[in-house]
C-alpha positions, 0 to 999 in steps of 0.5 A: 469551546472551553475545556468545560464544554469539551468534558460535558460532552465527552461525558455525555458520549460516555454516558449514552455508550454505556447505556447502549452497550449496557445489555451486551457489556454488562449483562451476562445469561448462563441459560444452563444454570438459569442465572444472570451474571451482572459485570458492572465493571465493565460498565466502569471500563467502558465509560472511563475509555469512551469519555478519555477517547472522546476527549482526546479525539475532540482535542485532536481535532481541535488542533487540526482545526486550528492547523488548517486555519494557520495554514489557509492564512499562510502562517502554517506553511513551512510546518512538517512532521517529523518524517517529512522534514527527514525525508527532505534533509540530505544531511540525514536522509544519506547517512540514514540510507546507508544505516538502514541498507547495512541493516537490511543485508545483515538482517537474515543473519539476525532473524529467524526464517519465518521473520525472513519470510514476513519481511520478504512478503512486505517487500513484494507489497513494496513493489506492488505499491510503488507500481500502483502509486505511478497510476494513482499517486503520480497520474491520478487514475484510480485503478482497483483491479491492479491486483489482476497484473499481479496475477498475470506475472504469477500464472506466466511464471508457473504456466511457462515453467509448468508447460515449457520448463523455462526458469525464473530468471527467464520468466521475470521479464517475460511476466513483466512484459505480459502484464504490461501488454495487459495494462494496455489493454486495459487502458485503450477502452477506458482512455475517455473515463475518469473518476468513479467510471474508471475505478468501476471499469478497473474493478470489473477487469480485476474480478474477470481476471480472477473468475477466468483463472477460478473457472478455467481449469484446463488453462490455469487449474481452476480452483486448485491452483498450480503446486510445485513452482520451483523457487528461483536458482542462482547459476544451477545451485540448489539451496535448502529451505532456509537458503532459498527463502534468504536468497529471495529475499536478497532478490526483492532488495535488488527489486526494491532498489531497481524499482525505486531507481527506476521510479525516481528517475520517471518522476523527474522526467518529462513523462513523470510531469506529464503525469502529474499534469494530467493528475491536476486537470486533465483539461488543462493538460490536454489544452498544453499540447500533452498527449493524453492518451499516450501518458495513460497509456504509459502510466497503466503499462509501467504500473503493470510491469511492476506487478507483473514482476512482482507476481513472478516473484511472489509465485516463486516465492509461495511455490503455489497460487491459486485465484484466492491469492488475487482477490479484490480485497488485495487491490484494496491492501495496495491501494491502501499503502499508497494512500497510507504512505502518501500519494506521489511520495516514494519513500511514504509508499515503502513506509506504508507498505511495511507497516500495512503488511508487517504490523497485522503479522505482528498483532497476532499475539492479541488474537481476534483484535489485532484487526480491530486495532489496526483498522482503528489506527487507519481511521486516525490516520486518515482522519488526522493525516489524510496526505499520508505519512510523508506528502508527496513533493516535487523538485521546484526550481527557484532563480536566484538573481546574480547580486554582482550582475546586478 
């Protein structure tokens, strides 16, 4: 397609869009004054924006098609984006990691408590994304009710503290264990399901959990929720509000580092390779002698365990929980973090979590347009980069022949 044809198509799209939006963007009726205001400048803005947007969109689509064509011919297999190259370059990755770690540790001393609180919430969602990455990114099991395990961890801490006086550090492993148990209970009846059917069952499990918490008032407090949940303590020390926010932030930093270490070890283990085999081809996986039921149970249990741990920290961070904090949209956000970052990629999920949580917060200044901008950015990302920011890549071992022996 020539450049002139693209200009004609973009011009046609602009004219049609101006025609369709004419009653909304140009005509304004004032009933009180009984007058009509004609805003012709809006039509010019709409036409220009649609023309240039359509032209740019078509150009990007053409570049994408050319890249796919080269890749199919084997000419473009080594091309990677900047993030992909940086993630694979050890000389760049190690100093960058050290620098980010230093900035992360100094972050609470450079900003106000509000910024610390936002970053803490983003780190909680990073842990949730890394946990769901085990189930979706590694094992290929679509879970739309992942927020239920998040709720199990949060309510475990709230109820155990309310009725038995247990502290945060005791409830942290208990909440993670209870969430893992719920993950096994969910996985048992769905071992034979896959694809859309598995997604529907997990979605139902998440909604059942929320409805039970909302209606069983004697157990969970109902829609009112549970208040006055104590924040984490450190050897009995009491903190002020700002000090407690900073302390929870450092807890989340430790939780993210611990999560990354464990999941990275799991990826390169025998169990991690079994998850990948299950994701790629379930029938071939079973034919190779892998216990499919055990692999699925381990994926659900380990993924739910990280959600339970994040739920306990979230309850201590927020000091108040109710069923409205664990809706289906939360599961969608966590799944979007995994897809946006790159399924199977630890670094990609971390970046996806920070973008998904921090970007809407920092776009609050533009008011109602912030979600519109955010949604448009997600659409562009999924169209032109469907594999995510950083595509998951497993270690490959290559046999090199010894020249001396040859």
